[in-house]
C-alpha positions as CSV (number, residue, x, y, z in Angstrom):
1,M,0.0,0.0,0.0
2,M,1.3,3.5,-0.9
3,F,0.4,6.9,0.3
4,V,-1.1,9.2,-2.3
5,G,-1.8,12.3,-0.3
6,S,-3.8,14.0,2.4
7,H,-6.0,17.0,2.6
8,P,-6.2,19.7,3.9
9,P,-2.5,20.3,4.7
10,N,-3.4,21.8,8.1
11,P,-6.7,20.2,9.3
12,V,-8.9,21.9,11.8
13,V,-11.3,20.2,14.2
14,V,-14.8,19.9,12.8
15,G,-16.3,21.8,15.8
16,Q,-14.6,25.0,14.4
17,G,-15.8,24.5,10.9
18,G,-12.9,22.3,9.9
19,Q,-13.5,19.3,7.6
20,G,-11.2,16.9,9.4
21,L,-8.7,15.0,7.3
22,D,-8.8,12.9,4.2
23,V,-6.1,10.3,3.6
24,T,-5.8,8.8,0.1
25,V,-3.9,5.5,-0.4
26,R,-3.4,3.1,-3.3
27,A,-3.3,-0.6,-2.9
28,T,-2.4,-3.3,-5.4
29,S,-3.0,-7.0,-5.1
30,Y,-1.0,-9.1,-7.6
31,P,-2.5,-12.3,-8.8
32,V,-1.3,-15.6,-7.4
33,V,0.7,-17.6,-9.9
34,H,-0.3,-21.3,-9.8
35,R,2.0,-23.7,-11.6
36,W,1.7,-27.4,-12.2
37,W,3.1,-30.1,-14.5
38,T,1.5,-33.0,-16.3
39,P,3.1,-35.9,-18.3
40,E,2.4,-35.4,-22.0
41,M,3.1,-37.7,-25.0
42,A,5.5,-36.2,-27.5
43,Y,4.4,-36.1,-31.2
44,E,6.3,-36.2,-34.4
45,C,5.5,-35.6,-38.1
46,K,5.7,-39.0,-40.0
47,W,4.7,-40.4,-43.4
48,W,1.8,-42.8,-43.0
49,D,0.7,-45.6,-45.3
50,M,-3.0,-44.7,-45.6
51,D,-3.8,-47.4,-48.1
52,N,-2.7,-50.3,-45.9
53,Y,-3.2,-49.0,-42.4
54,G,-5.9,-46.3,-42.6
55,T,-5.9,-43.2,-40.5
56,P,-3.4,-43.4,-37.6
57,W,-4.8,-43.7,-34.1
58,G,-4.3,-40.7,-31.8
59,H,-3.0,-38.4,-34.6
60,R,-3.1,-34.6,-34.3
61,G,-3.8,-33.8,-37.9
62,H,-1.8,-33.5,-41.1
63,C,1.6,-32.0,-41.2
64,C,4.7,-31.6,-43.3
65,P,8.3,-32.3,-42.1
66,D,10.3,-29.1,-41.7
67,D,12.8,-30.3,-44.2
68,N,10.2,-31.2,-46.8
69,P,7.8,-28.2,-47.2
70,D,6.5,-29.5,-50.6
71,C,5.3,-32.8,-49.2
72,D,1.9,-34.3,-49.8
73,R,0.2,-33.4,-46.6
74,D,-2.5,-36.1,-47.1
75,H,0.2,-38.7,-46.3
76,Y,1.9,-37.1,-43.3
77,Y,0.4,-37.1,-39.8
78,R,1.5,-35.8,-36.4
79,V,1.5,-39.1,-34.5
80,P,2.7,-40.1,-31.0
81,S,6.4,-40.7,-30.8
82,G,6.4,-43.0,-27.8
83,E,8.3,-40.5,-25.7
84,W,7.0,-38.5,-22.8
85,Y,7.8,-35.0,-21.4
86,C,6.6,-32.8,-18.5
87,Q,4.3,-29.9,-19.7
88,E,4.2,-26.8,-17.5
89,H,0.9,-25.1,-16.9
90,V,0.6,-21.5,-15.5
91,Q,-2.6,-20.0,-14.2
92,L,-3.0,-16.4,-12.8
93,I,-5.6,-16.4,-10.0
94,P,-6.9,-12.9,-9.0
95,D,-6.8,-12.0,-5.3
96,P,-9.4,-9.2,-4.9
97,I,-9.1,-6.4,-2.3
98,L,-12.0,-6.5,0.1
99,M,-13.3,-3.0,0.8
100,E,-15.0,-4.1,4.0
101,Y,-11.6,-4.7,5.5
102,L,-10.0,-1.4,4.3
103,R,-10.1,0.8,7.4
104,G,-8.2,3.7,8.8
105,T,-7.3,4.2,12.5
106,A,-6.1,7.3,14.3
107,D,-5.0,7.6,17.9
108,L,-4.5,10.8,19.8
109,H,-1.2,11.0,21.6
110,A,-1.3,10.7,25.4
111,T,0.5,14.1,25.7
112,S,-2.2,15.7,23.6
113,I,-4.9,14.2,25.8
114,E,-3.1,15.6,28.9
115,W,-2.8,19.0,27.2
116,I,-6.5,19.1,26.4
117,E,-7.4,18.1,30.0
118,T,-5.0,20.6,31.6
119,D,-3.7,23.6,29.7
120,L,-6.6,23.8,27.2
121,A,-9.2,23.2,29.9
122,N,-7.7,26.1,32.0
123,K,-7.9,28.4,29.0
124,Y,-11.3,27.2,27.7
125,P,-13.4,26.0,30.7
126,G,-15.4,22.9,29.7
127,A,-12.8,21.7,27.2
128,R,-12.6,17.9,27.2
129,V,-11.4,15.0,25.1
130,R,-14.3,14.0,22.8
131,Q,-13.0,11.1,20.7
132,P,-9.3,10.2,20.9
133,H,-9.5,7.0,19.0
134,W,-10.9,6.5,15.4
135,S,-11.6,3.5,13.2
136,V,-13.3,4.5,9.9
137,D,-14.1,2.8,6.6
138,G,-12.2,3.5,3.5
139,V,-14.2,4.5,0.4
140,G,-13.1,3.3,-3.1
141,T,-13.9,0.9,-5.9
142,P,-11.4,-1.9,-6.7
143,F,-10.9,-2.8,-10.4
144,F,-8.9,-5.4,-12.3
145,T,-6.3,-4.8,-14.9
146,P,-5.9,-7.2,-17.9
147,D,-3.1,-9.0,-16.1
148,W,-5.4,-9.6,-13.1
149,R,-3.9,-7.1,-10.7
150,C,-6.6,-5.7,-8.3
151,I,-6.1,-2.0,-7.7
152,V,-8.0,0.4,-5.5
153,E,-7.5,4.1,-4.7
154,A,-9.3,4.7,-1.4
155,V,-10.1,7.7,0.7
156,V,-10.3,7.5,4.5
157,H,-12.0,10.4,6.2
158,F,-11.3,11.3,9.8
159,P,-13.8,14.0,11.2
160,F,-11.5,14.8,14.1
161,E,-13.1,16.5,17.1
162,D,-10.0,16.9,19.3
163,P,-6.9,19.0,18.5
164,G,-3.5,17.4,18.9
165,Y,-1.2,14.9,17.3
166,Y,-2.5,11.6,15.9
167,D,-0.8,8.4,14.8
168,V,-2.6,7.5,11.6
169,E,-2.7,4.1,9.9
170,V,-4.6,2.5,7.1
171,H,-5.1,-1.3,6.9
172,G,-6.6,-3.7,4.3
173,Q,-6.9,-7.3,3.3
174,T,-7.5,-9.4,0.2
175,A,-10.0,-12.3,-0.1
176,G,-7.3,-14.9,-0.6
177,T,-7.5,-17.7,-3.2
178,I,-8.1,-21.5,-3.2
179,Y,-4.3,-21.9,-2.9
180,T,-3.3,-19.0,-0.6
181,P,-4.7,-17.3,2.5
182,P,-5.8,-13.6,2.5
183,R,-3.0,-11.1,2.4
184,S,-2.9,-8.0,4.6
185,F,-1.3,-4.7,3.8
186,S,-1.0,-1.4,5.6
187,Y,0.2,2.2,5.5
188,V,1.6,4.0,8.6
189,M,2.0,7.7,8.4
190,E,5.6,8.5,9.0
191,E,5.0,11.6,11.1
192,P,2.3,12.3,13.6
193,Q,-0.6,14.2,12.0
194,A,-1.3,17.6,13.6
195,V,-4.9,18.6,14.0
196,Y,-5.5,22.3,14.9
197,L,-7.7,24.3,17.1
198,M,-8.1,27.9,16.0
199,D,-6.1,30.5,17.9
200,T,-4.1,28.1,20.0
201,M,-0.7,26.3,19.9
202,L,-0.4,22.5,19.8
203,I,1.8,20.8,22.4
204,R,3.2,17.4,21.8
């Protein structure tokens, strides 16, 4: 999962007319490559005596030897050679991203909680912590590319009510396949996200 962007650059709490914070991420789930091998009979191009033996059993149609392009195709058949080889098979199995598991979390720092309950409450009587912990759904529509990658660009909206510094993460999960369990992915914001209260200073 990769970070695309966040908006606005300096979010304000919703109680003061702010819109909170939108975090946009992009996730890609690559298909699972399933390989298996089967024993296969090798075939060769041979002249066949149609008059005496009829159509050869198990043939795969008419052919001409590479060294005789002007041959009479009605007398040459691709027939079993009697030798075997291992044939590789490759199947790409899509592993879709499940939007019901794509969620964002944000946790207000303990120092910010303490600041709200002490310094801010002294400056603004009645100030209190409203919702320090958030878990919200991501919004987006996954789609598949021709090579069976599943891609989604999702937006996670946090309508923050408390000012301070938050640790922000986004998590997701795929559905899994018949051969593999679900895969999880995440994005962790490198720096704490500041959310502002108008006309005041944030303290870490």
